[in-house]
Structure formats: structure tokens, C-alpha cells
ZAMARDO-254854 format. One line per 10 residues: number of its first residue (from 1); their letters; for each residue x, y, z of N, C-alpha, C, O. Coordinates in Angstrom, 3 decimals. Example, Ala and Ser with C-alpha at 12.3 -4.5 7.8 and 13.67 -1.06 7.14 Angstrom:
<pts>
1) AS) 13.190/-5.690/7.800/12.300/-4.500/7.800/13.200/-3.300/7.800/14.236/-3.319/8.465 | 12.850/-2.250/7.080/13.670/-1.060/7.140/12.900/0.030/7.870/13.409/1.138/8.039 .
</pts>
This chain:
<pts>
1) XXXXXXXXXX) 0.421/-23.927/-3.652/-0.459/-24.468/-4.683/0.210/-24.317/-6.052/0.842/-23.303/-6.351 | 0.048/-25.358/-6.870/0.651/-25.342/-8.202/-0.425/-25.539/-9.269/-1.338/-26.350/-9.113 | -0.295/-24.782/-10.347/-1.224/-24.846/-11.474/-0.406/-25.029/-12.753/0.635/-24.397/-12.930 | -0.882/-25.883/-13.623/-0.203/-26.098/-14.901/-0.832/-25.228/-15.987/-2.050/-25.207/-16.166 | 0.028/-24.515/-16.701/-0.418/-23.672/-17.812/0.257/-24.122/-19.101/1.455/-24.402/-19.133 | -0.526/-24.182/-20.140/0.031/-24.462/-21.464/0.389/-23.141/-22.133/-0.418/-22.211/-22.152 | 1.585/-23.060/-22.674/2.038/-21.840/-23.344/2.655/-22.185/-24.685/3.143/-23.295/-24.903 | 2.622/-21.209/-25.574/3.263/-21.379/-26.878/4.241/-20.232/-27.100/4.078/-19.143/-26.549 | 5.249/-20.493/-27.909/6.223/-19.446/-28.222/5.563/-18.374/-29.081/4.738/-18.662/-29.947 | 5.949/-17.145/-28.816/5.400/-16.013/-29.555/6.436/-15.529/-30.546/7.563/-15.192/-30.181 .
11) XXXXXXXXXX) 6.035/-15.500/-31.805/6.967/-15.107/-32.857/6.843/-13.625/-33.208/7.844/-12.916/-33.305 | 5.612/-13.169/-33.395/5.383/-11.794/-33.822/5.205/-10.884/-32.608/4.680/-11.303/-31.577 | 5.648/-9.637/-32.745/5.491/-8.656/-31.676/4.838/-7.395/-32.242/4.504/-7.338/-33.425 | 4.659/-6.387/-31.388/4.034/-5.141/-31.825/2.676/-4.955/-31.171/2.007/-5.926/-30.820 | 2.270/-3.686/-31.008/1.011/-3.386/-30.330/-0.195/-3.908/-31.115/-1.144/-4.425/-30.525 | -0.160/-3.779/-32.407/-1.276/-4.265/-33.215/-1.437/-5.769/-33.093/-2.554/-6.269/-32.963 | -0.332/-6.486/-33.134/-0.368/-7.942/-32.993/-0.849/-8.336/-31.597/-1.583/-9.311/-31.435 | -0.421/-7.559/-30.585/-0.840/-7.854/-29.213/-2.351/-7.698/-29.056/-2.996/-8.514/-28.397 | -2.917/-6.649/-29.662/-4.367/-6.455/-29.590/-5.095/-7.609/-30.263/-6.110/-8.085/-29.754 | -4.591/-8.056/-31.386/-5.226/-9.164/-32.097/-5.193/-10.429/-31.252/-6.171/-11.175/-31.193 .
21) XXXXXXXXXX) -4.045/-10.667/-30.590/-3.909/-11.861/-29.759/-4.869/-11.817/-28.566/-5.502/-12.817/-28.228 | -4.966/-10.629/-27.928/-5.849/-10.519/-26.770/-7.308/-10.722/-27.172/-8.083/-11.323/-26.428 | -7.678/-10.222/-28.343/-9.059/-10.389/-28.803/-9.376/-11.852/-29.104/-10.542/-12.244/-29.133 | -8.338/-12.656/-29.327/-8.539/-14.077/-29.593/-8.372/-14.925/-28.327/-8.342/-16.153/-28.396 | -8.263/-14.255/-27.163/-8.199/-14.998/-25.899/-6.811/-15.377/-25.443/-6.654/-16.289/-24.631 | -5.799/-14.692/-25.952/-4.421/-14.989/-25.569/-3.779/-13.784/-24.883/-4.135/-12.640/-25.166 | -2.837/-14.043/-23.987/-2.126/-12.974/-23.287/-0.639/-13.037/-23.648/-0.007/-14.071/-23.437 | -0.070/-11.960/-24.186/1.382/-11.928/-24.414/2.110/-11.982/-23.070/1.684/-11.359/-22.098 | 3.195/-12.722/-23.027/3.961/-12.862/-21.792/5.430/-13.010/-22.118/5.797/-13.323/-23.250 | 6.275/-12.784/-21.117/7.701/-13.032/-21.247/8.146/-13.773/-19.995/7.728/-13.435/-18.888 .
31) XXXXXXXXXX) 8.982/-14.770/-20.163/9.488/-15.554/-19.043/11.009/-15.445/-19.015/11.671/-15.602/-20.041 | 11.558/-15.172/-17.823/13.002/-15.004/-17.684/13.412/-15.499/-16.301/12.567/-15.930/-15.516 | 14.686/-15.439/-16.009/15.176/-15.825/-14.688/16.074/-17.047/-14.731/16.115/-17.779/-15.719 | 16.805/-17.253/-13.617/17.745/-18.369/-13.470/18.809/-18.363/-14.565/19.264/-19.413/-15.018 | 19.191/-17.168/-14.973/20.274/-17.033/-15.942/19.913/-17.399/-17.369/20.800/-17.609/-18.197 | 18.608/-17.480/-17.674/18.202/-17.849/-19.027/17.816/-16.609/-19.828/17.522/-15.557/-19.260 | 17.820/-16.742/-21.133/17.401/-15.654/-22.007/15.886/-15.473/-21.911/15.157/-16.458/-21.795 | 15.399/-14.223/-21.957/13.955/-14.000/-21.932/13.273/-14.736/-23.088/13.785/-14.787/-24.207 | 12.107/-15.300/-22.785/11.380/-16.091/-23.772/9.986/-15.509/-23.946/9.225/-15.423/-22.982 | 9.642/-15.103/-25.178/8.314/-14.544/-25.457/7.308/-15.676/-25.611/7.526/-16.624/-26.366 .
41) XXXXXXXXXX) 6.176/-15.556/-24.863/5.182/-16.618/-24.844/3.782/-16.079/-25.042/3.551/-14.870/-25.018 | 2.848/-17.002/-25.239/1.424/-16.696/-25.265/0.733/-17.612/-24.271/0.944/-18.824/-24.279 | -0.110/-17.015/-23.399/-0.857/-17.776/-22.407/-2.337/-17.720/-22.725/-2.823/-16.748/-23.305 | -3.046/-18.759/-22.345/-4.495/-18.751/-22.484/-5.085/-17.841/-21.405/-4.864/-18.046/-20.212 | -5.835/-16.838/-21.844/-6.360/-15.837/-20.920/-7.248/-16.463/-19.842/-7.097/-16.138/-18.665 | -8.153/-17.336/-20.211/-9.073/-17.935/-19.249/-8.310/-18.774/-18.230/-8.591/-18.696/-17.034 | -7.351/-19.575/-18.686/-6.587/-20.425/-17.773/-5.762/-19.587/-16.802/-5.680/-19.910/-15.617 | -5.155/-18.515/-17.299/-4.328/-17.692/-16.417/-5.194/-16.976/-15.385/-4.823/-16.918/-14.212 | -6.332/-16.433/-15.792/-7.224/-15.762/-14.845/-7.744/-16.730/-13.792/-7.873/-16.357/-12.626 | -8.039/-17.948/-14.173/-8.486/-18.954/-13.211/-7.381/-19.290/-12.218/-7.654/-19.548/-11.046 .
51) XXXXXXXXXX) -6.133/-19.287/-12.685/-5.000/-19.565/-11.787/-4.893/-18.494/-10.715/-4.558/-18.792/-9.568 | -5.176/-17.244/-11.081/-5.098/-16.144/-10.122/-6.230/-16.187/-9.099/-6.143/-15.539/-8.056 | -7.282/-16.936/-9.382/-8.425/-17.004/-8.476/-8.262/-18.081/-7.406/-9.142/-18.248/-6.561 | -7.161/-18.803/-7.432/-6.917/-19.813/-6.411/-6.541/-19.130/-5.099/-6.332/-17.917/-5.067 | -6.456/-19.896/-4.030/-6.146/-19.343/-2.711/-4.808/-18.615/-2.705/-4.640/-17.638/-1.975 | -3.861/-19.075/-3.504/-2.531/-18.463/-3.521/-2.506/-17.131/-4.247/-1.540/-16.380/-4.115 | -3.544/-16.822/-5.011/-3.585/-15.556/-5.736/-2.447/-15.425/-6.732/-2.128/-16.368/-7.456 | -1.833/-14.235/-6.763/-0.771/-13.989/-7.741/0.520/-14.723/-7.392/1.450/-14.743/-8.197 | 0.594/-15.336/-6.184/1.787/-16.092/-5.801/1.649/-17.589/-6.075/2.436/-18.392/-5.573 | 0.653/-17.959/-6.869/0.491/-19.361/-7.228/1.680/-19.810/-8.073/2.147/-19.077/-8.944 .
61) XXXXXXXXXX) 2.162/-21.021/-7.805/3.271/-21.576/-8.598/2.709/-22.079/-9.921/1.787/-22.894/-9.951 | 3.272/-21.585/-11.002/2.812/-21.944/-12.339/3.803/-22.900/-12.985/4.976/-22.567/-13.150 | 3.338/-24.074/-13.345/4.166/-24.990/-14.132/3.850/-24.723/-15.599/2.854/-25.202/-16.141 | 4.723/-23.949/-16.218/4.476/-23.480/-17.582/5.029/-24.501/-18.573/6.239/-24.716/-18.653 | 4.137/-25.114/-19.313/4.539/-26.084/-20.327/4.737/-25.390/-21.672/3.811/-24.790/-22.217 | 5.951/-25.480/-22.195/6.264/-24.933/-23.517/6.806/-26.085/-24.358/7.957/-26.498/-24.216 | 5.942/-26.590/-25.237/6.346/-27.776/-25.990/6.494/-28.959/-25.039/5.574/-29.276/-24.285 | 7.655/-29.607/-25.077/7.913/-30.764/-24.215/8.569/-30.376/-22.898/8.796/-31.228/-22.039 | 8.875/-29.080/-22.736/9.548/-28.614/-21.522/8.540/-27.995/-20.544/7.515/-27.446/-20.948 | 8.859/-28.099/-19.242/8.014/-27.511/-18.203/8.889/-26.696/-17.267/9.945/-27.157/-16.834 .
71) XXXXXXXXXX) 8.447/-25.476/-16.953/9.241/-24.567/-16.121/8.389/-24.048/-14.959/7.348/-23.437/-15.197 | 8.806/-24.277/-13.709/8.106/-23.635/-12.597/8.375/-22.139/-12.616/9.512/-21.709/-12.813 | 7.332/-21.349/-12.413/7.485/-19.891/-12.503/6.463/-19.206/-11.595/5.488/-19.811/-11.149 | 6.724/-17.920/-11.339/5.797/-17.061/-10.614/5.473/-15.855/-11.480/6.317/-15.378/-12.239 | 4.250/-15.369/-11.362/3.874/-14.142/-12.067/4.430/-12.966/-11.278/4.054/-12.755/-10.125 | 5.325/-12.196/-11.896/5.966/-11.110/-11.166/5.420/-9.728/-11.531/5.494/-8.807/-10.717 | 4.889/-9.572/-12.703/4.251/-8.298/-13.073/3.077/-8.594/-13.983/3.226/-9.210/-15.038 | 1.910/-8.146/-13.558/0.685/-8.356/-14.329/0.162/-6.986/-14.746/-0.317/-6.220/-13.910 | 0.252/-6.684/-16.017/-0.199/-5.387/-16.524/-1.661/-5.495/-16.968/-2.024/-6.365/-17.760 | -2.490/-4.587/-16.437/-3.912/-4.603/-16.763/-4.277/-3.391/-17.609/-3.613/-2.356/-17.551 .
81) XXXXXXXXXX) -5.326/-3.532/-18.384/-5.821/-2.442/-19.227/-6.282/-1.296/-18.346/-6.770/-1.516/-17.238 | -6.129/-0.068/-18.836/-6.449/1.120/-18.043/-7.906/1.145/-17.599/-8.191/1.561/-16.477 | -8.831/0.714/-18.440/-10.244/0.777/-18.056/-11.032/-0.493/-18.383/-12.186/-0.609/-17.971 | -10.452/-1.436/-19.102/-11.117/-2.707/-19.382/-10.673/-3.761/-18.371/-9.556/-3.710/-17.856 | -11.544/-4.700/-18.098/-11.193/-5.820/-17.226/-10.411/-6.838/-18.057/-10.915/-7.893/-18.441 | -9.163/-6.471/-18.312/-8.367/-7.267/-19.243/-6.888/-7.188/-18.885/-6.363/-6.106/-18.620 | -6.220/-8.338/-18.877/-4.773/-8.382/-18.667/-4.097/-8.214/-20.024/-4.423/-8.920/-20.979 | -3.154/-7.276/-20.103/-2.532/-6.991/-21.397/-1.148/-7.621/-21.527/-0.673/-7.839/-22.642 | -0.495/-7.917/-20.398/0.841/-8.520/-20.483/1.225/-9.110/-19.134/0.807/-8.610/-18.090 | 2.020/-10.171/-19.157/2.458/-10.826/-17.925/3.952/-11.081/-17.986/4.467/-11.562/-18.995 .
91) XXXXXXXXXX) 4.647/-10.758/-16.900/6.049/-11.126/-16.733/6.114/-12.347/-15.820/5.602/-12.312/-14.701 | 6.737/-13.418/-16.289/6.916/-14.623/-15.495/8.392/-14.777/-15.158/9.251/-14.564/-16.014 | 8.694/-15.147/-13.911/10.077/-15.387/-13.533/10.236/-16.867/-13.196/9.496/-17.415/-12.378 | 11.197/-17.491/-13.828/11.472/-18.898/-13.551/12.052/-19.045/-12.150/12.821/-18.194/-11.703 | 11.691/-20.111/-11.463/12.138/-20.319/-10.090/12.689/-21.727/-9.914/12.395/-22.640/-10.686 | 13.505/-21.871/-8.863/13.980/-23.174/-8.403/13.247/-23.439/-7.096/13.388/-22.668/-6.147 | 12.479/-24.499/-7.031/11.660/-24.759/-5.852/12.476/-24.977/-4.589/11.928/-24.968/-3.487 | 13.793/-25.175/-4.738/14.648/-25.378/-3.568/15.337/-24.087/-3.123/16.098/-24.089/-2.155 | 15.071/-22.982/-3.831/15.687/-21.696/-3.496/14.612/-20.681/-3.095/13.514/-20.662/-3.651 | 14.958/-19.833/-2.109/14.004/-18.827/-1.642/13.804/-17.733/-2.695/14.681/-17.467/-3.516 .
101) XXXXXXXXXX) 12.640/-17.119/-2.646/12.304/-16.024/-3.550/11.628/-14.923/-2.739/11.153/-15.163/-1.629 | 11.588/-13.737/-3.291/10.850/-12.634/-2.666/9.444/-12.588/-3.250/9.230/-12.859/-4.431 | 8.502/-12.241/-2.396/7.109/-12.143/-2.850/6.378/-11.125/-1.997/6.716/-10.919/-0.831 | 5.371/-10.487/-2.585/4.500/-9.569/-1.855/3.262/-10.345/-1.405/2.598/-11.005/-2.204 | 2.968/-10.250/-0.107/1.844/-10.999/0.464/0.830/-10.021/1.044/1.196/-9.040/1.692 | -0.435/-10.297/0.806/-1.500/-9.431/1.312/-1.660/-9.606/2.817/-1.560/-10.714/3.343 | -1.916/-8.471/3.514/-2.179/-8.471/4.953/-3.645/-8.113/5.177/-4.130/-7.097/4.678 | -4.346/-8.962/5.935/-5.750/-8.719/6.260/-5.851/-8.160/7.678/-5.335/-8.762/8.620 | -6.509/-7.019/7.834/-6.660/-6.397/9.151/-7.993/-6.847/9.753/-9.064/-6.579/9.208 | -7.895/-7.544/10.901/-9.056/-8.175/11.515/-9.480/-7.423/12.776/-8.635/-7.011/13.571 .
111) XXXXXXXXXX) -10.787/-7.246/12.957/-11.322/-6.646/14.173/-11.549/-5.152/14.052/-11.066/-4.501/13.126 | -12.313/-4.615/15.032/-12.578/-3.179/15.102/-11.750/-2.583/16.239/-11.922/-2.990/17.388 | -10.863/-1.638/15.957/-9.979/-1.070/16.985/-10.752/-0.364/18.102/-11.831/0.186/17.878 | -10.177/-0.392/19.310/-10.753/0.342/20.433/-10.844/1.827/20.108/-11.805/2.498/20.484 | -9.832/2.333/19.406/-9.809/3.747/19.056/-10.956/4.150/18.157/-11.307/5.328/18.088 | -11.551/3.178/17.459/-12.709/3.452/16.609/-13.988/3.339/17.430/-14.860/4.205/17.354 | -14.098/2.264/18.220/-15.323/2.025/18.988/-15.509/3.026/20.127/-16.620/3.491/20.379 | -14.406/3.355/20.816/-14.522/4.154/22.034/-14.074/5.603/21.883/-14.451/6.453/22.690 | -13.266/5.898/20.847/-12.726/7.247/20.713/-13.150/7.944/19.428/-12.770/9.090/19.187 | -13.929/7.264/18.610/-14.396/7.887/17.373/-13.332/8.033/16.307/-13.475/8.851/15.398 .
121) XXXXXXXXXX) -12.255/7.243/16.404/-11.186/7.310/15.410/-11.557/6.577/14.136/-12.625/5.973/14.036 | -10.661/6.640/13.164/-10.863/5.945/11.890/-9.620/5.134/11.555/-8.506/5.481/11.947 | -9.834/4.050/10.824/-8.731/3.197/10.383/-8.170/3.746/9.075/-8.899/3.895/8.095 | -6.889/4.041/9.064/-6.242/4.519/7.841/-5.252/3.455/7.377/-4.235/3.213/8.028 | -5.557/2.828/6.255/-4.678/1.801/5.697/-3.625/2.465/4.814/-3.952/3.109/3.817 | -2.372/2.300/5.189/-1.263/2.875/4.432/-0.783/1.889/3.373/-0.489/2.273/2.241 | -0.706/0.622/3.749/-0.272/-0.419/2.822/-0.828/-1.749/3.311/-0.787/-2.023/4.511 | -1.341/-2.573/2.422/-1.890/-3.859/2.850/-1.110/-5.047/2.292/-1.641/-6.151/2.172 | 0.152/-4.808/1.954/1.027/-5.905/1.538/2.396/-5.731/2.197/2.810/-4.614/2.507 | 3.089/-6.851/2.405/4.468/-6.807/2.869/5.313/-7.698/1.956/4.805/-8.641/1.349 .
131) XXXXXXXXXX) 6.600/-7.388/1.869/7.524/-8.177/1.058/8.215/-9.190/1.958/8.812/-8.836/2.974 | 8.122/-10.460/1.568/8.717/-11.533/2.367/9.681/-12.360/1.509/9.713/-12.246/0.283 | 10.454/-13.185/2.190/11.333/-14.138/1.514/11.016/-15.522/2.038/10.942/-15.730/3.249 | 10.827/-16.476/1.128/10.500/-17.844/1.528/10.717/-18.773/0.346/10.893/-18.329/-0.788 | 10.701/-20.063/0.628/10.674/-21.018/-0.469/9.352/-20.841/-1.217/8.343/-20.502/-0.598 | 9.336/-21.064/-2.528/8.103/-20.866/-3.290/6.908/-21.633/-2.716/5.777/-21.146/-2.754 | 7.158/-22.816/-2.191/6.062/-23.623/-1.646/5.622/-23.156/-0.261/4.598/-23.618/0.242 | 6.378/-22.248/0.367/6.044/-21.748/1.704/5.442/-20.349/1.700/5.141/-19.802/2.760 | 5.266/-19.773/0.528/4.709/-18.413/0.466/3.262/-18.454/0.945/2.438/-19.150/0.351 | 2.935/-17.714/2.018/1.543/-17.731/2.504/0.606/-17.016/1.533/0.999/-16.063/0.860 .
141) XXXXXXXXXX) -0.638/-17.490/1.472/-1.612/-16.854/0.587/-1.960/-15.464/1.087/-2.198/-14.557/0.289 | -1.991/-15.286/2.419/-2.227/-13.974/3.031/-1.863/-14.080/4.507/-1.623/-15.175/5.016 | -1.824/-12.944/5.191/-1.491/-12.905/6.605/-2.537/-12.080/7.339/-2.931/-11.011/6.873 | -2.991/-12.581/8.497/-3.989/-11.877/9.292/-3.331/-11.189/10.481/-2.436/-11.751/11.113 | -3.777/-9.964/10.787/-3.293/-9.248/11.970/-4.493/-8.637/12.687/-5.333/-7.979/12.074 | -4.557/-8.870/14.004/-5.666/-8.367/14.820/-5.388/-6.924/15.220/-4.420/-6.645/15.927 | -6.240/-6.008/14.766/-6.039/-4.587/15.086/-7.031/-4.093/16.137/-7.109/-2.891/16.393 | -7.795/-5.014/16.756/-8.809/-4.592/17.728/-8.224/-3.900/18.960/-8.924/-3.066/19.534 | -6.966/-4.184/19.425/-6.456/-3.492/20.613/-5.967/-2.069/20.350/-5.621/-1.367/21.300 | -5.927/-1.628/19.111/-5.312/-0.339/18.790/-6.167/0.844/19.226/-7.386/0.843/19.054 .
151) XXXXXXXXXX) -5.507/1.855/19.795/-6.136/3.120/20.150/-5.711/4.194/19.154/-4.861/3.949/18.297 | -6.305/5.386/19.265/-5.912/6.487/18.385/-4.427/6.785/18.573/-3.947/6.918/19.698 | -3.717/6.884/17.474/-2.274/7.126/17.515/-1.454/5.862/17.394/-0.253/5.928/17.134 | -2.090/4.691/17.580/-1.365/3.424/17.448/-1.282/3.029/15.972/-2.097/3.462/15.157 | -0.299/2.213/15.644/-0.170/1.724/14.280/0.445/0.332/14.270/0.943/-0.149/15.287 | 0.403/-0.296/13.123/1.016/-1.611/12.901/2.054/-1.458/11.803/1.766/-0.912/10.739 | 3.271/-1.943/12.065/4.339/-1.903/11.068/4.620/-3.314/10.557/4.121/-4.298/11.103 | 5.413/-3.394/9.519/5.740/-4.694/8.937/6.399/-5.618/9.956/6.162/-6.826/9.946 | 7.226/-5.053/10.833/7.921/-5.880/11.828/6.978/-6.408/12.907/7.351/-7.308/13.659 | 5.766/-5.866/12.996/4.789/-6.345/13.982/4.073/-7.613/13.530/3.422/-8.278/14.336 .
161) XXXXXXXXXX) 4.188/-7.948/12.254/3.461/-9.098/11.712/4.124/-10.398/12.150/5.334/-10.571/12.012 | 3.304/-11.314/12.685/3.792/-12.641/13.053/3.860/-13.505/11.790/2.837/-13.803/11.174 | 5.072/-13.899/11.419/5.260/-14.654/10.181/5.352/-16.149/10.460/5.857/-16.558/11.506 | 4.867/-16.961/9.531/4.959/-18.412/9.703/6.423/-18.876/9.684/7.312/-18.152/9.237 | 6.645/-20.080/10.171/8.000/-20.642/10.162/8.502/-20.758/8.726/7.778/-21.205/7.835 | 9.742/-20.353/8.519/10.329/-20.420/7.186/10.068/-19.193/6.344/10.485/-19.130/5.187 | 9.374/-18.206/6.918/9.066/-16.966/6.199/9.667/-15.800/6.965/9.451/-15.678/8.171 | 10.416/-14.942/6.286/11.019/-13.766/6.919/10.729/-12.547/6.053/10.393/-12.670/4.875 | 10.864/-11.361/6.659/10.729/-10.134/5.881/11.860/-10.030/4.874/12.997/-10.409/5.158 | 11.540/-9.518/3.706/12.583/-9.342/2.692/13.650/-8.384/3.187/14.822/-8.515/2.833 .
171) XXXXXXXXXX) 13.239/-7.405/4.019/14.175/-6.479/4.661/13.964/-6.588/6.170/12.878/-6.288/6.665 | 14.984/-7.012/6.896/14.844/-7.267/8.328/14.420/-6.023/9.103/13.678/-6.134/10.079 | 14.873/-4.847/8.689/14.551/-3.610/9.409/13.403/-2.838/8.759/13.336/-1.612/8.850 | 12.505/-3.567/8.106/11.353/-2.930/7.457/10.363/-2.485/8.531/9.609/-3.302/9.061 | 10.365/-1.184/8.852/9.455/-0.650/9.861/8.364/0.214/9.217/7.803/1.099/9.864 | 8.072/-0.047/7.955/7.052/0.727/7.253/5.682/0.497/7.902/5.345/-0.619/8.299 | 4.906/1.577/7.998/3.582/1.511/8.624/2.575/0.912/7.644/2.515/1.298/6.476 | 1.787/-0.039/8.146/0.760/-0.672/7.338/-0.606/-0.053/7.599/-1.360/0.223/6.666 | -0.921/0.163/8.874/-2.225/0.722/9.237/-2.061/1.564/10.488/-1.229/1.254/11.342 | -2.843/2.621/10.604/-2.795/3.495/11.775/-4.209/3.949/12.114/-5.087/3.994/11.251 .
181) XXXXXXXXXX) -4.415/4.284/13.390/-5.723/4.771/13.839/-5.595/6.274/14.069/-4.775/6.718/14.873 | -6.395/7.040/13.372/-6.264/8.497/13.403/-7.566/9.162/13.854/-8.629/8.542/13.888 | -7.444/10.449/14.200/-8.613/11.265/14.508/-9.294/11.639/13.187/-8.605/11.953/12.217 | -10.616/11.613/13.128/-11.301/11.988/11.885/-10.915/13.391/11.447/-10.720/14.269/12.288 | -10.805/13.611/10.170/-10.400/14.907/9.623/-11.354/16.011/10.065/-10.926/17.133/10.333 | -12.650/15.696/10.141/-13.632/16.708/10.532/-13.353/17.210/11.940/-13.498/18.399/12.225 | -12.946/16.282/12.830/-12.658/16.672/14.211/-11.417/17.551/14.269/-11.360/18.496/15.056 | -10.422/17.244/13.439/-9.200/18.050/13.399/-9.510/19.461/12.914/-9.026/20.439/13.484 | -10.324/19.565/11.851/-10.678/20.875/11.307/-11.472/21.688/12.324/-11.277/22.897/12.447 | -12.382/21.012/13.063/-13.175/21.716/14.077/-12.270/22.240/15.186/-12.461/23.351/15.681 .
191) XXXXXXXXXX) -11.279/21.432/15.573/-10.345/21.851/16.619/-9.516/23.038/16.148/-9.229/23.947/16.927 | -9.130/23.032/14.875/-8.344/24.140/14.332/-9.157/25.433/14.346/-8.628/26.501/14.653 | -10.460/25.330/14.009/-11.322/26.515/14.003/-11.450/27.078/15.414/-11.380/28.290/15.615 | -11.641/26.177/16.407/-11.756/26.616/17.803/-10.479/27.305/18.246/-10.528/28.348/18.898 | -9.319/26.723/17.891/-8.031/27.322/18.267/-7.887/28.715/17.657/-7.418/29.641/18.318 | -8.294/28.860/16.389/-8.189/30.165/15.733/-9.093/31.191/16.416/-8.716/32.352/16.575 | -10.299/30.750/16.820/-11.216/31.671/17.497/-10.653/32.105/18.848/-10.744/33.275/19.219 | -10.065/31.145/19.587/-9.476/31.477/20.877/-8.312/32.446/20.718/-8.162/33.388/21.496 | -7.486/32.202/19.696/-6.354/33.099/19.443/-6.860/34.496/19.110/-6.267/35.488/19.534 | -7.971/34.582/18.339/-8.534/35.876/17.990/-9.050/36.611/19.212/-8.848/37.817/19.346 .
201) XXXXXXXXXX) -9.720/35.887/20.110/-10.224/36.503/21.335/-9.092/36.996/22.214/-9.172/38.083/22.787 | -8.025/36.190/22.326/-6.882/36.604/23.134/-6.234/37.856/22.561/-5.809/38.747/23.297 | -6.167/37.908/21.224/-5.581/39.087/20.587/-6.405/40.328/20.854/-5.847/41.402/21.077 | -7.748/40.200/20.836/-8.616/41.341/21.106/-8.460/41.815/22.548/-8.442/43.017/22.816 | -8.346/40.847/23.489/-8.168/41.207/24.896/-6.862/41.966/25.108/-6.818/42.969/25.821 | -5.789/41.461/24.469/-4.487/42.121/24.604/-4.544/43.535/24.027/-3.970/44.471/24.582 | -5.250/43.669/22.902/-5.372/45.001/22.287/-6.150/45.931/23.207/-5.803/47.104/23.345 | -7.206/45.410/23.841/-7.986/46.212/24.757/-7.178/46.651/25.950/-7.285/47.795/26.390 | -6.355/45.739/26.490/-5.508/46.099/27.625/-4.512/47.176/27.238/-4.199/48.064/28.031 | -4.019/47.089/26.017/-3.061/48.089/25.547/-3.709/49.458/25.473/-3.064/50.453/25.804 .
211) XXXXXXXXXX) -4.990/49.546/25.040/-5.693/50.823/24.953/-5.892/51.424/26.335/-5.751/52.631/26.527 | -6.231/50.539/27.325/-6.432/51.036/28.679/-5.151/51.616/29.250/-5.164/52.667/29.891 | -4.029/50.915/29.012/-2.743/51.404/29.514/-2.413/52.761/28.901/-1.860/53.627/29.578 | -2.745/52.952/27.634/-2.449/54.221/26.971/-3.252/55.340/27.605/-2.751/56.445/27.812 | -4.529/55.031/27.916/-5.364/56.044/28.546/-4.831/56.408/29.920/-4.810/57.582/30.288 | -4.392/55.392/30.695/-3.831/55.634/32.024/-2.585/56.487/31.927/-2.386/57.400/32.729 | -1.754/56.195/30.955/-0.507/56.956/30.787/-0.821/58.420/30.504/-0.135/59.311/31.005 | -1.856/58.674/29.705/-2.182/60.065/29.354/-2.733/60.816/30.553/-2.520/62.021/30.688 | -3.465/60.085/31.450/-3.995/60.736/32.653/-2.901/61.098/33.625/-2.967/62.140/34.277 | -1.877/60.238/33.734/-0.795/60.470/34.685/0.204/61.503/34.202/1.009/62.006/34.985 .
221) XXXXXXXXX) 0.157/61.817/32.937/1.166/62.739/32.399/1.007/64.126/33.024/-0.114/64.621/33.135 | 2.110/64.761/33.434/2.082/66.101/34.041/1.868/67.138/32.958/2.393/67.007/31.852 | 1.075/68.200/33.282/0.848/69.242/32.271/2.126/70.014/32.016/2.935/70.199/32.925 | 2.305/70.449/30.836/3.537/71.203/30.519/3.518/72.546/31.204/2.477/73.201/31.278 | 4.681/72.965/31.712/4.787/74.249/32.390/4.582/75.389/31.402/5.026/75.350/30.254 | 3.863/76.441/31.923/3.632/77.580/31.041/4.899/78.421/31.010/5.529/78.656/32.041 | 5.243/78.846/29.875/6.465/79.614/29.729/6.243/81.045/30.282/5.201/81.650/30.024 | 7.190/81.565/31.015/7.041/82.946/31.562/7.155/83.968/30.478/7.815/83.793/29.455 | 6.445/85.089/30.773/6.537/86.169/29.791/7.554/87.171/30.266/7.797/88.171/29.591 .
</pts>
């Protein structure tokens, strides 16, 4: 999916100027890539946020119009305010639609695992994105993976994901875990307490046996001979 954005060159810089621009509905941005010098720009906040709401999300192809020129680009870093619902800065990278690029794609985990339904396990999400390489027009909006067959101890790695034609992992040997089915923490803690109690009981039994052996040894001991006068 492609969206056209109107941008203007940014002349002034500084944190104070950036705050003023954001309050007026503009987002400071920088565009670079394809061997060009970085270019400071201003984007319309409403238009950019609407672009991110499309099916492609942050991987939407942006046709950035600057004056009479138009540059295809991708949003590569979106900086958000610490506590306000506000974008404070955007890094755009220029792209060639005929050349592959790297992108992070969201992974959706579908279904309820057997390990949850039948074994009382829990789903632990380690990472819900993978890095892929594809032509800009082939970047999937998201990827679905069925986790319903998973039992406790099973997991899904990046290499387990079925990728569309023309899409490959950015790293061929990426075996990073995305999701795993684990035993609930409460069950682990309860098992640890039981193990500690059993160990304590065994220690008491061993101590008791040791006391009995000592008593037996004292009974078997021969009395010392009386010294003659």
C-alpha cells in the first residue's frame, strides 16, 4: 500500500522550535538513504498518523512530496512522547521499489494451545515481530501462526514461520524464540515448596537414624577393664 504525504523543508532546529512545531500540528522528520544527504523535513501530524492506521501499518510505502520532487520512503524510526499520545520525530529512509529492504513484521499468534487447555499452561510471548527482507511492495502487513498444537515446553521460533513467496528472513539462521508454553509460576513455586519439605523430612529421618546408630554403638561397647591394685 502506498500513501502520499506532503512535506516541507525544515530550516530551524532545536528542542524549543520542535515543541512549537508539534503544537501547530507538524512533526519534525529527517529523510536519508540511497546515498543522499540527510534532509530535514516537516510532516503533517494528522496525515502521518492516518498513514500508520492503514493495513500496512508502519511498513506503508510513503510517497513523500517535497516541492516538485517525490521520494518513495519507509518510516524506519518513530519516536513517541514518553507519556503523551504524540509522535515527536520520524526517521524516513528513501527506497528503490526495485530493490529489497529489511523490515520488521508483526506476528499474530492464533488459537489456544493444547498445553493451555489440557495442561494448565500459559502462553509466554517473547517477541511478536520478525525481521524479513523483501521488495517494498511485497512486505506483508502481518503474519499469522497457529499455536493451537503446542504443549507445555513447546515454542515457536522465527524459522518456524511460513513466509509468503518473495519474503525471506533477514537472517537465515534466526532461531530466536517468539512464543513458548510454560508452566504457571504459581505451580512452579508450589512444587519448589513441596520439594523443600520433602528434603527437610529426609534430613530429619537421616538424623534420627544417626542417633539410633550412636545408641547401638554405645550399648555394644565393652566396659573398660578395672585396673588391678
